[in-house]
N, C-alpha and C positions, 0 to 999 in steps of 0.2 A: 947851517948846522955848526954848532960850536964844538970845541974839543971834547968836553965830557960826554956829549951825546954821541960823538963819533966813537969814542972808546967803548961806551956802553953797547952800541950797535955791533961793534967788532966782537966784543965778548959774547953777546947773545948769538951771533952768527956762528962763532966757533963752538959754543955749547950745543947748538942745534945740530951741527955737522957731527960732533962727537956722539950725540945721542943716536943719530941714525946709524953710525958705525957700530955702536954698542948693541943696538937692536939686531943687526945682522950677525954679529958675533955670537950673541946668545941663541939666535935661531939656529946657527950652525952647530952649536954645542948640543942641542937637543938630539941631533943625529948621533953624536958621539955617545950620549947616554944610552941610546937604544943598543948600540954595539957593545958597550960595556956591560949592560944588563944581560945580553945574550951570552957573553963570555963568562960572567959570574954564574949564570944558570948552568952552563956546561960544567964549570968547575965544581959546583955543588952536586950535580948528578954524578960526576966521576968520583967525588969524595964518598957519596953514598954507596956507590958500587964497591969501592975498596973497603968500606965498613961492613960489607955483606948485609946491607939493610934488607930485611925480609919483605919490605914494601917497595923494593926497587922497581918491580914490574909496574905497579900502579903509578909510581913517580914518573917513570919513563913515559907511560901512556898519557898521563896528564900533561907533561911537558910537550910531547909530540902534538897532542890535541891543541894546546894553546898556540904553538908555533904555526900549525896549519891553519888555525882559525885566523891568526894575524894575516897570513897570506890571503886567505879568502876575503878578508875585509879590504885588501888593497885594490884600488881601481887602476888597473894597468893591463896592457895587452901582453905583458910578460908574466902573467900569473902562472902559466904552465911551467916556465923556467923556475919561478920562485918555489912552486910546489916541489919540483924535482930537486932543487938545491936543499930545501928543508928536509925532504925525505933522506937524501944522502947524508946530511949531517946527523939526523936522528938515528939512522941505521948504524952509524959508527958507534953511537952510545949504546944501542941495543947489542951490537956485536961485542963491545967491551964488557957488557954485563952477562953475555952468554945467553941472551934471550932472543927468541925469534921475533922479527919485526912483524907487527900485526897486519893481517890481510886488509883490514878496514882502511889503513893508511896507505898500504901498497897500491891499492886500486884507485887512489886519488891522483888525477893528473890535471884537473881543471876545476872550475867553480861548480859545474853541473855535477861532477863526481862527488864533490864535497856535499852538495845539497842532497844528492841521492843517499849518501851514507849517514848524514847527520841532521837532516831536516826533520822537524817535528810533524810534518804532514803525514797522515796515516796513523800516527800514534795518538793523536787527539780525537780521532773519530770514534 
């Protein structure tokens, strides 16, 4: 192997390693985007509370539903903990708005509770 081929091999090897590192960095950033989105959603809800938006109850319900749906879709043994954390966070927003936390969400502690409250079975019959 002569010198130009050795240099080319070294450059390609370094590029390959850097691409693998970049892949894992980007993968890690996707988790940060989820956290940032959650924070922005909270800020927007709080902003709407302070603006005395007449639709705040609907906005809170939709946000709570979407967050609980995200937990429902997670495949983990910790879904009960995740449901509880989500309820706690959403209750703080409801409290700030001076609105009672809906019973339909209060009664959800696991996936079967979610299915019982929000499944389409029975509605389609």
